[in-house]
N, C-alpha and C positions, 0 to 999 in steps of 0.2 A: 585728185578728183574725189569728190564725196560720193559714196554709193548710197543712193536713196532706195528704200525698200521697194517702191512701186516703179522705180526707174523714171518717174515723172518729176519734173522740177516742182519745187514747193511753190504754192501760190501766195504771193504777198498781198495781204488784205489791208494793210495799214502800216504805219511806222513801227517797225520791229515786230509785227504780227504776221506770222506765216502759218499756213495750214496745208494739209494734203487734200486731195479731191479725187473723185472717182468718175468713171465713165457715165454712170447713171445721172449724176448732177449735170453733166454737159448735155446728155440726151434730153433731160427734162427741160432745160433752158431752150434748146432748139425746138422741141415740140411745142412749148408754150408760145414761142415766137411764130411758129407755123400756124398754130390755131388762131393767134391774134391777127395773122395775115389772111385768114379765111380758109386755110387748109383743114383737112379732117383732124380730129383729135388723135393723138398718138401717131402723128405723121411718120410713116414708115422709113423715110430716108434719113431721119435724125440719127439713128443708130450707126449707120454707115459713115456719116459725116463725123460723128463723135469718135468712132474707131480710127478713122484716118487722122484726125487731129491728135489723138493720143499716141499713135504710132510715130507721127512726126515729133511730138514732144519727147518721146522715149528715145528715139533713134537719131534724130537730126538736130534737135534744139541744142544750141551751144551752151546755155547757162544751166544753173542749178535752181534758179528761181524765175518766176514769171509773174508779172502784175496782172491784175484783173483786166485792166485796160488793154494790155497786150493780147491776152487770151480772147477778149471780146473782138478786137480788131482781126485776129487770125480767123475766128469763126465767121465774122462778117465778110471778110475777103473770100473765104472758101464758098460761102453761100452765093455771093455775087458772081464769082467766077463760074459757077455751074448753073447760073440763070435764075436764082431765087432771091433777087433784090428785095422783093416784098417781105420775105422772111427776115432778111438781114436788117431791114429798116425797123422791124419789130423786136429785135433781139435786145433783151434787158438782162444782162448777166449779173445776177446778185451773188455775193460770196456764198460758198458752200457752208455747211455747218462748221463752226469754229470751236475749238477747245481752249480753255484758259485755265491754267494751273493755279489754284489758290495757294499752294505751297510756294511756288515761284514768286507770287505777289507778296506773300508773308516774308520771304527772304529779302526781296527788293525793298520792303518796308522796314528792314532791320528789326523785325519782330515787334514793331510798335503798332498797336491797334489803330490809332488815329491815322497814321500814315497808310496803313493797309486799307482802311475804308476809303480814304481819299483816292488811292491808286485804283481800287476796285470801281469806284464811281466814275473816275475819268476813263478807264478802259471800257466800261459799259457804254459810256457816251460816244467814245471814238468808234467802237464797233457798230453801234446803232447808226451813226452818221455815215459809215461806210456801206450800210445796207445789209449787214449781217442779219439773217432771219432766224437763225438757230445757234445758240451759244450753250455749250456744255461746260460747266465749271468742274474741273477735275482735281483730284488730290486734295479734297477738302479736309479730310480727317488729319492728314499730315500738316496741312497749312494751319489748322486750328491748334494742333499740338505745338507747332513752332511758335505761334503767337502767344500761347500760354506757357511757354518754356516747360513743357511737360513731356515726359517720355511715354506716359500711359494716358488713356482717355479718362478724364476726371469730371467732376461736377462743373468745374470752371470751364472745361472744354465744351461740355453740353450747353452751358450758358452762352458762350461765344458763338457756337454753332447756331443757336437760336437767334442770336443778334444778327448774324450774317444773313440768315433766312429772312428775318424781319426787314433788314436793309434792302434785300432784293425785292421783297414784296412791295416795299414803299416806292421802289423805282419802276415797277412794272408799268404804271400809267405813262411814264416818260419813254418807255421802250416800245413804242407803238407796235410795229410788226415783228418784233424780235422776241422769240421764245427763249427763256433762260432756264436751263435745267441744272439742278445741283443734286446729285445722288445723296441718299441718306448716309449719314456717318455711322 
């Protein structure tokens, strides 16, 4: 058995893409659905429902991964079983913030810049189609150094880092509701 740090199964958000999630993300999704159903903002019962769902996932869920659809179904079932079908009908569970390692993409691209940019573009499109609203690109410095075949940060690395940022800026208009963050190198 795999020991996950939060004891929660990983959330599958796409083919080969998994992420962790926290109670607050579930609470906010339920509160948003409650407000859409006409209940007061910050609906008080959302925290209790989220807590019971996470206890189930930690202690009784048999797998190490769960899909967004399975999680949505579980929340909807819980809401309906306690008499809140109106909230269940308004639940729109979007993926939690997702991280994408640029170093991993650079390795997958065999250190070839053109392949890297193609992979990055396709991953951005896939995640946007899945409804990801916040994407954090991690390990950028190591990814850039890998693509430049450099052990240290060089002027070539700075140029490629700027190229990646320019590429992301050019894609922003296509990534409608998805915020993409890439920490400074």
